[in-house]
C-alpha positions as a Markdown table, in Angstrom:
| # | Residue | x | y | z |
|---|---|---|---|---|
| 1 | Arg | -12.1 | 7.6 | -4.2 |
| 2 | Ile | -9.6 | 5.7 | -2.5 |
| 3 | Ser | -5.9 | 6.9 | -1.9 |
| 4 | Tyr | -3.0 | 5.2 | -0.7 |
| 5 | Ala | -1.1 | 8.5 | 0.0 |
| 6 | Pro | -0.8 | 7.4 | 3.6 |
| 7 | Leu | 1.0 | 4.2 | 2.1 |
| 8 | Trp | 3.8 | 5.9 | 0.6 |
| 9 | Arg | 4.6 | 8.2 | 3.6 |
| 10 | Thr | 4.4 | 5.2 | 5.6 |
| 11 | Met | 6.9 | 3.2 | 3.4 |
| 12 | Lys | 9.2 | 6.4 | 3.0 |
| 13 | Asp | 9.2 | 6.5 | 6.8 |
| 14 | Lys | 10.0 | 2.7 | 7.1 |
| 15 | Lys | 12.4 | 2.7 | 4.3 |
| 16 | Ile | 10.6 | 0.2 | 2.2 |
| 17 | Thr | 10.5 | 0.6 | -1.7 |
| 18 | Thr | 8.2 | -0.7 | -4.2 |
| 19 | Tyr | 11.2 | -2.9 | -5.5 |
| 20 | Lys | 11.6 | -4.2 | -1.9 |
| 21 | Leu | 7.7 | -5.2 | -2.0 |
| 22 | Ile | 8.3 | -7.1 | -5.2 |
| 23 | Lys | 11.7 | -8.7 | -4.7 |
| 24 | Asp | 11.7 | -9.4 | -1.1 |
| 25 | Tyr | 8.2 | -9.8 | -0.2 |
| 26 | Glu | 7.1 | -11.3 | -3.5 |
| 27 | Phe | 4.3 | -8.5 | -4.3 |
| 28 | Asn | 2.8 | -9.1 | -7.7 |
| 29 | Ala | 4.1 | -6.1 | -9.9 |
| 30 | Arg | 0.3 | -5.6 | -11.2 |
| 31 | Thr | -0.6 | -5.1 | -7.4 |
| 32 | Val | 2.2 | -2.5 | -7.1 |
| 33 | Asn | 0.9 | -0.7 | -10.2 |
| 34 | Asn | -3.0 | -0.7 | -8.6 |
| 35 | Leu | -1.5 | 0.9 | -5.4 |
| 36 | Arg | 0.4 | 3.5 | -7.8 |
| 37 | His | -2.8 | 4.1 | -9.3 |
| 38 | Asp | -5.2 | 4.3 | -6.6 |
| 39 | Leu | -7.1 | 1.3 | -7.6 |
| 40 | Ser | -8.5 | -1.5 | -5.3 |
| 41 | Ile | -6.6 | -4.2 | -3.8 |
| 42 | Thr | -7.7 | -7.3 | -1.6 |
| 43 | Met | -8.3 | -7.3 | 2.0 |
| 44 | Val | -5.5 | -10.0 | 2.2 |
| 45 | Thr | -3.0 | -7.6 | 0.2 |
| 46 | Leu | -3.9 | -4.7 | 2.7 |
| 47 | Gly | -3.2 | -7.5 | 5.9 |
| 48 | Lys | 0.1 | -8.3 | 4.2 |
| 49 | Leu | 1.1 | -4.4 | 3.8 |
| 50 | Cys | 0.1 | -3.9 | 7.3 |
| 51 | Glu | 2.2 | -7.0 | 8.5 |
| 52 | Ile | 5.4 | -6.0 | 6.5 |
| 53 | Leu | 5.0 | -2.2 | 7.6 |
| 54 | Asn | 3.9 | -3.1 | 11.2 |
| 55 | Cys | 1.1 | -0.4 | 10.8 |
| 56 | Ser | -2.9 | -0.1 | 10.7 |
| 57 | Pro | -4.9 | 0.3 | 7.5 |
| 58 | Asn | -5.1 | 4.0 | 8.2 |
| 59 | Asp | -1.4 | 4.1 | 7.7 |
| 60 | Ile | -2.0 | 2.6 | 3.8 |
| 61 | Val | -5.6 | 4.1 | 2.7 |
| 62 | Glu | -7.8 | 6.6 | 3.1 |
| 63 | Phe | -11.2 | 7.2 | 1.5 |
| 64 | Ile | -11.8 | 10.7 | 0.3 |
| 65 | Lys | -15.4 | 12.2 | -0.2 |
| 66 | Glu | -15.9 | 13.6 | -3.5 |
| 67 | Gly | -18.3 | 16.3 | -3.8 |
């Protein structure tokens, strides 16, 4: 299972809101919804988030072993 918990921490630290992602960085609201619900995103989106937040993928997503 994937979790975007690291993303929310990183965004809070960098003072970037989901509103700012949509308005200033032209993210689709559906993409933000996918992030909120721990659904998959594209590698392009992951790359854009890394660039915006000046971070690595580990600061955005974590993979959680089930079981």
